[in-house]
C-alpha positions in Angstrom: -9.2 83.2 -67.7 -12.7 82.4 -66.6 -15.5 84.7 -67.4 -18.8 83.6 -65.8 -22.1 85.3 -65.3 -22.4 83.4 -62.0 -21.8 85.4 -58.8 -18.3 85.0 -57.4 -19.3 83.0 -54.3 -21.3 80.5 -56.2 -18.7 80.1 -59.0 -15.9 79.6 -56.6 -17.9 77.0 -54.6 -18.5 75.0 -57.8 -14.9 75.3 -59.0 -13.7 74.1 -55.7 -16.2 71.2 -55.7 -15.0 70.2 -59.2 -11.4 70.4 -58.2 -10.5 73.0 -60.8 -10.3 76.1 -58.6 -6.6 76.4 -59.3 -6.8 76.1 -63.1 -7.4 79.8 -64.1 -4.8 82.6 -64.0 -7.6 85.2 -63.8 -11.4 85.3 -63.4 -14.3 87.7 -63.8 -17.7 87.1 -62.2 -21.2 88.3 -62.9 -21.5 90.3 -59.8 -18.4 92.4 -60.8 -19.9 94.0 -63.9 -22.9 96.2 -64.4 -24.3 94.3 -67.3 -24.2 90.6 -68.0 -23.9 88.8 -71.4 -24.5 89.8 -74.1 -22.7 92.9 -72.9 -18.9 92.4 -73.5 -18.1 93.8 -70.0 -17.4 90.4 -68.4 -15.0 89.2 -71.2 -13.2 92.6 -71.2 -12.7 92.4 -67.5 -11.3 88.9 -67.7 -8.9 89.9 -70.5 -7.8 92.9 -68.5 -7.1 90.8 -65.4 -5.3 88.3 -67.6 -3.2 91.1 -69.1 -4.1 90.2 -72.7 -5.6 92.4 -75.4 -9.2 91.4 -76.2 -8.3 90.7 -79.9 -5.8 88.1 -78.7 -8.4 86.2 -76.7 -10.5 83.2 -77.7 -13.9 82.7 -76.1 -15.3 79.2 -75.6 -19.0 79.6 -75.2 -22.1 77.5 -74.8 -24.8 80.2 -75.1 -25.9 82.6 -77.8 -25.7 85.5 -75.4 -22.1 84.6 -74.6 -21.3 84.4 -78.3 -22.7 87.9 -78.9 -20.7 89.1 -75.9 -17.4 87.6 -77.1 -17.9 89.1 -80.6 -18.8 92.5 -79.1 -15.5 92.3 -77.1 -13.7 91.8 -80.5 -12.6 88.3 -79.4 -12.5 85.1 -81.5 -15.5 82.9 -80.5 -16.0 79.2 -80.5 -19.4 77.8 -79.6 
């Protein structure tokens, strides 16, 4: 799944431009949650849409706020 703080329209445009819009089975976007990272809401929404328990998820992150969000969601995190 993809969990991005970007709004859906912008993220989908960039994914399409990069040719990877078909890669993810589920996605969660910044404009779909009330609080952005470091809140775990985005990762929890992505896991729910993927149909996988949060503790079975691995987060690949490039920001400290994202790492904190993944840990708060009880997911394994790799930075």
